[in-house]
C-alpha positions in Angstrom: 32.7 8.2 1.0 30.9 9.7 -1.9 33.1 7.9 -4.4 32.2 4.6 -2.6 28.5 5.4 -2.9 29.0 6.1 -6.7 30.9 2.8 -7.1 28.2 0.9 -5.2 25.3 2.4 -7.1 26.8 2.5 -10.6 28.8 -0.7 -10.8 27.8 -2.7 -13.9 25.5 -5.6 -13.6 23.5 -7.7 -16.0 19.9 -6.6 -16.5 18.5 -10.2 -16.4 17.0 -10.0 -12.9 15.3 -6.6 -13.3 14.0 -7.6 -16.7 12.4 -10.8 -15.2 11.1 -8.7 -12.4 9.5 -6.4 -15.0 7.7 -9.3 -16.5 6.5 -10.7 -13.2 5.3 -7.3 -12.0 3.6 -6.6 -15.3 1.7 -9.9 -15.2 0.4 -9.1 -11.8 -0.7 -5.7 -12.9 -2.6 -7.1 -15.8 -4.4 -9.4 -13.4 -5.0 -6.5 -11.0 -6.6 -4.3 -13.7 -8.7 -7.2 -14.9 -9.8 -7.7 -11.3 -10.8 -4.0 -11.2 -13.0 -4.7 -14.3 -14.6 -7.7 -12.6 -15.8 -5.7 -9.6 -16.6 -2.5 -11.6 -14.1 -0.5 -9.7 -14.9 2.8 -11.3 -18.6 2.7 -10.3 -18.2 0.9 -7.0 -15.4 3.2 -5.6 -15.2 6.4 -7.7 -18.5 7.5 -9.3 -21.0 5.4 -7.4 -20.5 6.5 -3.8 -22.5 9.5 -2.7 -19.6 11.0 -0.8 -15.8 10.4 -1.1 -13.2 10.9 1.6 -10.2 12.7 0.2 -6.7 12.7 1.6 -5.7 15.9 3.5 -4.4 18.3 0.9 -6.0 16.4 -2.0 -9.5 17.7 -1.5 -9.6 19.1 -5.1 -8.9 15.7 -6.6 -12.3 14.5 -7.7 -13.5 11.7 -10.1 -13.5 12.6 -13.8 -16.7 11.9 -15.8 -17.6 8.2 -15.9 -16.9 7.7 -19.6 -13.4 9.3 -19.3 -12.6 7.0 -16.4 -13.6 4.0 -18.4 -11.2 5.1 -21.2 -8.5 5.6 -18.6 -9.2 2.2 -17.2 -8.8 0.6 -20.6 -5.6 2.4 -21.1 -4.4 1.0 -17.7 -4.9 -2.5 -19.1 -2.9 -1.7 -22.3 -0.1 0.0 -20.3 0.2 -3.1 -18.0 0.5 -5.3 -21.0 3.1 -3.1 -22.6 5.1 -3.0 -19.4 5.1 -6.8 -19.4 6.3 -7.3 -22.9 8.7 -4.3 -22.7 7.3 -2.4 -25.6 7.2 1.4 -25.3 8.1 0.5 -21.7 8.9 3.9 -20.2 5.8 5.5 -21.7 3.6 2.6 -20.5 5.1 2.8 -17.0 4.5 6.6 -16.8 0.9 6.2 -17.8 0.3 3.2 -15.4 1.9 5.1 -12.5 -0.2 8.2 -13.0 -3.6 6.5 -13.6 -3.2 3.7 -11.1 -2.2 6.2 -8.4 -5.0 8.5 -9.3 -7.5 5.6 -9.0 -6.0 4.6 -5.6 -5.9 8.1 -4.1 -9.4 9.2 -5.0 -10.7 8.0 -1.6 -8.6 7.3 1.5 -10.9 4.4 2.5 -9.3 2.6 -0.5 -5.9 2.7 1.1 -3.9 -0.4 1.7 -0.2 -1.0 1.8 0.1 -3.2 -1.2 -1.6 -0.7 -3.5 0.8 1.9 -2.2 3.7 -0.4 -2.9 2.5 -1.0 -6.5 2.5 2.8 -7.1 6.0 3.1 -5.8 7.3 0.2 -7.8 5.7 1.4 -11.0 7.2 4.9 -10.3 10.7 3.6 -9.9 10.4 1.4 -13.0 10.0 4.5 -15.1 13.6 5.4 -14.4 15.2 1.9 -14.7 16.3 -0.1 -17.7 14.0 -3.0 -16.8 13.3 -3.4 -20.6 17.0 -4.1 -21.3 16.2 -7.8 -21.9 13.3 -9.9 -22.9 11.6 -6.9 -24.5 9.5 -6.8 -27.6 11.5 -5.1 -30.4 13.8 -3.7 -27.7 17.5 -2.8 -27.9 19.2 -5.1 -25.5 21.8 -3.6 -23.1 24.9 -5.6 -22.0 25.0 -4.0 -18.6 23.0 -1.6 -16.4 23.8 0.3 -13.3 23.4 -1.7 -10.1 21.0 0.9 -8.6 18.3 -0.4 -11.0 18.1 -3.6 -9.0 19.0 -2.1 -5.6 16.1 0.4 -5.6 13.6 -2.4 -6.3 15.1 -4.5 -3.6 14.7 -1.5 -1.3 11.0 -1.1 -2.1 10.2 -4.8 -1.7 12.0 -4.7 1.7 10.0 -1.7 3.1 6.7 -3.5 4.0 8.6 -6.3 5.8 11.0 -4.2 7.8 8.7 -1.4 8.8 5.9 -4.0 9.4 8.3 -5.5 12.0 9.0 -2.1 13.5 5.3 -1.5 13.9 4.8 -4.9 15.6 7.2 -4.0 18.4 4.4 -1.8 19.9 2.2 -2.9 22.8 -0.8 -2.6 20.4 0.5 -5.8 18.7 2.0 -7.7 21.6 0.0 -6.8 24.6 -3.6 -6.5 23.4 -6.3 -8.5 21.8 -5.5 -7.1 18.3 -4.1 -10.3 16.8 -7.1 -12.3 18.1 -9.4 -9.7 16.6 -7.6 -9.8 13.2 -7.9 -13.6 12.8 -11.3 -14.0 14.4 -12.8 -14.6 11.0 -9.9 -16.6 9.6 -9.8 -20.3 8.7 -7.5 -21.5 11.4 -9.9 -23.4 13.6 -8.4 -26.7 12.4 -4.9 -25.6 13.4 -5.9 -24.1 16.7 -7.4 -27.4 17.9 -3.9 -29.0 18.0 -2.5 -26.2 20.2 -3.2 -25.1 23.8 -5.5 -22.1 24.3 -3.7 -18.9 23.3 -0.6 -20.5 21.9 -1.7 -20.0 18.3 -2.2 -16.2 19.0 1.3 -16.1 20.6 2.8 -17.8 17.5 1.2 -15.4 15.1 2.1 -12.3 17.2 5.7 -13.2 17.8 6.3 -15.2 14.7 5.0 -12.3 12.5 7.2 -9.9 14.4 10.4 -12.0 14.1 9.7 -12.8 10.5 9.2 -9.2 9.4 12.4 -8.1 11.1 14.7 -10.8 9.7 13.3 -11.9 6.3 15.1 -9.2 4.3 18.5 -10.0 5.8 17.9 -13.7 5.1 17.1 -12.9 1.4 20.1 -10.6 1.0 22.6 -13.2 2.2 23.3 -15.9 -0.4 24.0 -18.5 2.4 20.6 -18.0 4.0 18.5 -17.1 0.8 17.0 -20.6 0.4 15.9 -20.7 4.1 14.5 -17.1 3.8 12.6 -18.0 0.6 11.0 -21.0 2.2 9.9 -19.0 5.1 8.6 -16.3 2.8 6.5 -18.8 0.9 5.1 -20.3 4.1 4.3 -16.9 5.6 2.6 -15.5 2.6 0.6 -18.7 1.9 -0.5 -18.8 5.5 -1.7 -15.2 5.2 -3.6 -15.8 2.0 -5.2 -19.2 2.7 -5.7 -19.1 6.5 -5.3 -15.7 8.2 -6.6 -12.8 6.1 -9.3 -12.7 3.4 -8.8 -9.1 2.3 -5.2 -8.9 1.0 -5.8 -9.9 -2.7 -2.8 -10.6 -4.8 -0.3 -9.2 -2.2 1.0 -12.6 -0.9 1.7 -14.0 -4.4 3.2 -10.7 -5.6 5.6 -10.7 -2.7 6.5 -14.4 -3.3 7.2 -13.8 -7.0 8.9 -10.5 -6.4 11.6 -12.3 -4.4 13.3 -12.8 -7.8 14.7 -9.3 -7.4 17.0 -10.5 -4.6 18.6 -13.0 -6.9 21.9 -11.9 -8.6 21.7 -11.9 -12.4 24.7 -14.3 -12.7 22.8 -16.9 -10.6 19.7 -16.6 -12.8 21.7 -16.7 -16.0 23.6 -19.8 -14.9 20.4 -21.6 -14.1 18.7 -20.7 -17.4 21.7 -21.6 -19.5 21.9 -25.0 -17.8 18.2 -25.7 -18.3 17.9 -24.1 -21.7 21.3 -24.2 -23.5 19.8 -22.8 -26.7 18.9 -19.6 -24.9 22.5 -18.9 -23.9 23.0 -16.2 -26.6 19.7 -14.5 -25.7 20.5 -14.5 -22.0 24.2 -13.5 -22.0 24.1 -11.6 -25.3 26.4 -11.5 -28.3 28.8 -8.7 -27.7 29.2 -8.2 -31.4 25.6 -7.6 -32.0 24.6 -4.1 -33.1 21.6 -4.2 -30.9 23.7 -4.4 -27.8 23.8 -1.1 -26.0 26.7 -0.3 -23.6 26.0 1.3 -20.3 26.1 5.1 -20.5 26.7 7.2 -17.4 25.4 10.7 -17.4 24.7 13.1 -14.6 26.1 10.6 -12.1 26.2 13.1 -9.3 22.6 14.3 -9.8 21.4 10.7 -10.0 23.3 9.7 -6.8 21.8 12.7 -5.0 18.3 11.8 -6.2 18.6 8.2 -5.2 19.9 9.1 -1.7 17.0 11.6 -1.2 14.5 9.0 -2.3 15.9 6.3 0.0 16.3 8.7 3.0 12.6 9.9 2.6 11.3 6.3 2.6 13.4 5.4 5.6 12.2 8.4 7.7 8.7 9.1 6.5 7.2 5.9 8.0 8.6 6.9 11.4 6.9 10.3 11.5 4.3 9.0 14.0 7.0 9.3 16.7 6.7 13.1 16.4 2.9 12.9 17.3 1.3 12.4 20.6 -1.0 9.4 21.1 -1.5 6.1 19.4 -1.0 6.6 15.6 -3.7 4.0 14.9 -6.2 5.8 17.1 -5.6 9.3 15.8 -4.5 8.1 12.3 -1.6 10.6 12.4 1.3 8.9 10.7 -0.4 5.6 10.2 -0.8 5.6 6.5 2.1 5.2 4.0 4.1 3.8 7.0 3.7 0.0 6.4 1.8 -0.4 9.6 -0.1 -3.4 8.3 -2.9 -4.9 10.3 -2.2 -2.7 13.3 -5.7 -1.8 14.2 -9.2 -3.2 14.4 -12.3 -1.1 14.9 -15.8 -2.3 15.3 -18.6 0.2 15.5 -20.8 -0.6 18.5 -22.9 2.5 18.4 -23.5 5.2 15.8 -26.1 7.9 15.8 -26.0 11.2 13.9 -28.2 14.2 14.6 -28.7 17.5 12.7 -29.4 20.5 14.9 -31.2 23.4 13.1 -29.6 26.5 14.6 -32.7 28.8 14.6 -35.1 26.4 16.3 -32.7 23.9 18.0 -34.9 21.3 16.3 -33.1 18.0 16.2 -33.3 15.4 13.4 -31.8 12.0 13.7 -30.4 10.5 10.5 -28.8 7.2 9.6 -25.2 8.2 8.7 -24.2 4.8 7.1 -26.9 5.2 4.5 -24.8 7.9 2.8 -21.7 5.6 2.3 -20.8 2.4 0.5 -20.0 -0.9 2.2 -16.3 -0.4 1.7 -16.4 3.1 3.1 -18.5 1.8 6.0 -15.8 -0.8 6.7 -13.0 1.8 6.9 -15.0 4.9 7.9 -13.6 5.2 11.4 -10.0 4.2 10.5 -9.4 7.9 10.0 -11.4 10.2 12.4 -11.3 13.1 9.9 -13.5 11.0 7.6 -16.3 11.6 10.1 -15.8 15.3 9.7 -16.0 15.0 6.0 -19.3 13.0 6.3 -20.8 15.6 8.7 -20.0 18.4 6.4 -21.5 16.6 3.4 -24.7 16.0 5.4 -24.7 19.6 6.4 -24.4 20.7 2.8 -27.1 18.3 1.6 -29.4 19.5 4.4 -28.9 23.2 3.4 -29.6 22.3 -0.2 -32.7 20.3 0.6 -34.4 22.6 3.2 -32.9 26.0 2.3 -32.0 26.7 5.9 -29.0 28.2 7.7 -26.1 25.9 8.3 -27.1 23.3 10.9 -24.9 21.7 13.5 -24.1 18.0 12.9 -23.2 15.8 15.9 -22.5 12.1 16.3 -22.8 9.7 19.1 -20.2 7.1 18.1 -18.5 4.3 20.0 -16.0 1.7 18.7 -14.4 -1.4 20.0 -10.7 -0.7 19.3 -8.4 -3.7 18.9 -10.9 -5.8 20.7 -9.6 -4.3 23.9 -11.0 -0.8 24.4 -14.6 0.4 23.8 -15.0 4.1 23.8 -16.1 7.2 21.9 -13.8 8.8 19.3 -15.0 12.3 20.2 -17.6 13.9 22.4 -21.2 13.4 21.3 -21.8 17.1 21.9 -19.1 18.2 19.4 -20.3 20.0 16.2 -18.2 18.2 13.6 -18.9 20.8 11.0 -16.8 23.3 13.0 -13.6 21.2 12.6 -11.2 22.5 10.0 -8.7 19.7 9.4 -6.1 22.0 7.9 -5.9 24.3 10.9 -7.3 22.3 13.8 -5.0 19.9 15.8 -6.7 16.6 16.0 -5.8 16.2 19.6 -8.0 19.2 20.5 -11.2 17.3 19.6 -10.5 13.6 19.5 -10.9 11.7 22.8 -7.6 10.3 24.1 -7.4 6.5 23.9 -8.4 4.9 27.2 -6.0 2.1 27.9 -7.4 1.0 31.2 
């Protein structure tokens, strides 16, 4: 069996497809970094907010000084360009992966699945030979190991397949979640031609079926064209009609479909359309610049690839080991491709500071401490409210030079446009919660599904 895995992963293929994918991905990353410039990402999301909401275990990761972040951001642009043209490719990919991931992980309210996917793709590209063709001053390789392409196919498949797994839950099929998600969409014109509720049913079940089958359609040469057409329709619908907050993701996924196309198919098409490029595409085997494939540490590479794949197959399913709804508790919901699986609207929020010595109560506006983006995603992760309470406690001590006060919050949310309830008791002192040692189920209110 192990020899079959070796043969599968290390069979020789042309690097044409992965090299084209590198160019496609690099172009999108140049656009993404320029977009970050246009919205002043560093100030808006890193140095500007009064309080940041770290991931559990990454509390020590804080923003560097603003000027250094600006330099890193400029380097991010250069690295994206270098990845695209294939010059100093591996160094550029290493820099891009580290800095882009750092920017993305500085605050958990910035999390979304396509940003996570970008970090994973850039990480894997470091170890591939994606610069084997169409690279500036590169040394072209005749062949590369098949795992270069297979791993990228695997990553592109993750959001689809696990997105479909997530949609099998009652939260997607038997609640008002879909209606809540598209309530601000541009589908009124479409809905007028359908009976009441039918469009919601089409979106719910159509999205479920699409996510579960699209990868298999793309992997099969006989069904690839049908799958590609469905993929284009699905992603364009998401971008232009259903969701206004998914950025470049639909177009990235459309263009990334090239990774499913075998190199011989792409080479045949290019040489037919552009005969003069035949030698550049297929290579001159007598050229000194052509590098043969070299296999070293095959066993170690195979083991590493298998561990990587196994981790990304099992890690998104970790929520099955927790009690309660993963979207409600946020346990196992991130880094699991559970896209658009929750909707929370704050219906009531009051925060009070209780001075211990006098039991004097001061009401404060909690949303005045956070940015608009943080406000939008504040309640997605209940531990964010603990972080906010502890920040307010610290600021109160600093301002009034008093003993640590209690901080309580009277908070109600409309969850998935179905349940309206409190996330925790309004009498709970949030500053006493220690995320690293306290089980969330001991202080969060169970989801009321009646």
